[in-house]
N, C-alpha and C positions, 0 to 999 in steps of 0.2 A: 518584497515576501523574502523572509531569513529562514533559514532552517529549520531555527527553532517552529514560528508556523506552524510551517511544510508537515512539521514532529506533530504537533497536535490535532491541525484534522488528518492525518493516519490513523494514531492511536483514537480516536470517536470516533472513526466510519470503523477502527477497529471493537470494538465497546459499541456500536448495533452491529457485528456481527453478530457480535456473541450472545444478544438479548436474544435469537433464535435461534440458538447450540443451544444444547443442551451439559450441562457441568460441565461433565466427563471430558469433555474436548474441544472447554473457550479454549481463544486466543490467552497468552500470558499478554498481560498490557503493557509493556514498562518500555525505555526508554530504548532497550533492548533486544527487545522480545524478538523469535523467531515467527515467517509468516508461512513461507512457504517449502515444504522440505523435509525431513526425515526428520526433527527437529517439530514439526512445522501440524496441528491436528487438519489440515483444510487438504482437502481437498483435491482438483484439476475442478471444479464450478464450484468449489467452493472459495476460491482464488479471486475467478472473474466475477461473484461477488461484490469481494472488499473489494476489489480493482474501482469497481463498477462505483461504490459507494466513495469511493477511494474521487472520483472521477466529477462523481454529481453535485462535490462539497468544492470543489473547484470552480467547478461553472457556476454555483451560486456564490463565487466573490467576481465572478467573473472574468476565471483563467479557462480555457478550455483547452483540454490534454487527452491524450490519445494514450494511454497508459501502457495495454496490450500488445504492440502491433511487431511487427518482426523483424523491432531491430531491439527490440526487449528483449525478444525471443530466442534473436542467434546472439543472444552475448554469452561471453565464456563461464561467465559465475551468474547471477539470476538476479535481475537488481529487487528479485520480490522476494529473498528467502530473509531477509529481516529486516525491523524498521527503518535500523543506517542506513542502509541498502535500497529503498524505497523513499526514503530522505532522497537519502546523495542526487538519486537519477532522474527523478522531481525536478529538480534542483538546478538541476542542470540542463530538461527542459524547460524549467523555467528561464532559466537565462543564455538558452539558445535562439528566444523568439523575444528577447530584447533587444 
C-alpha cells in the first residue's frame, strides 16, 4: 500500500468523523490538514475516535495496526498533528511489518 492510498483512508476516516460533528468544529479535509493540536477542533476523545476509525479501515483491508500505542505517544513530535504526519507514521508501521 502506498502513501496515496494511506492518505485516502485517513481522509475518508476524517470525513466520517465530520458527519458526527457540528459545522463549526469540523476537521479540514485536505492532504495537509491538521488532525490534533492547536489548529484542530479535535479533543483527545475525538482523536481516539478518529484513530479507531482509521484502524478499522485498515483492518477491513487486511492490515492490523495499533495507532495509539506508547511509542506514538512518547514521540517528541506527535504523529497525529496533521495528515502528512499520520500518513508517514502509518507507512512506517506498515513497512516495519513487511
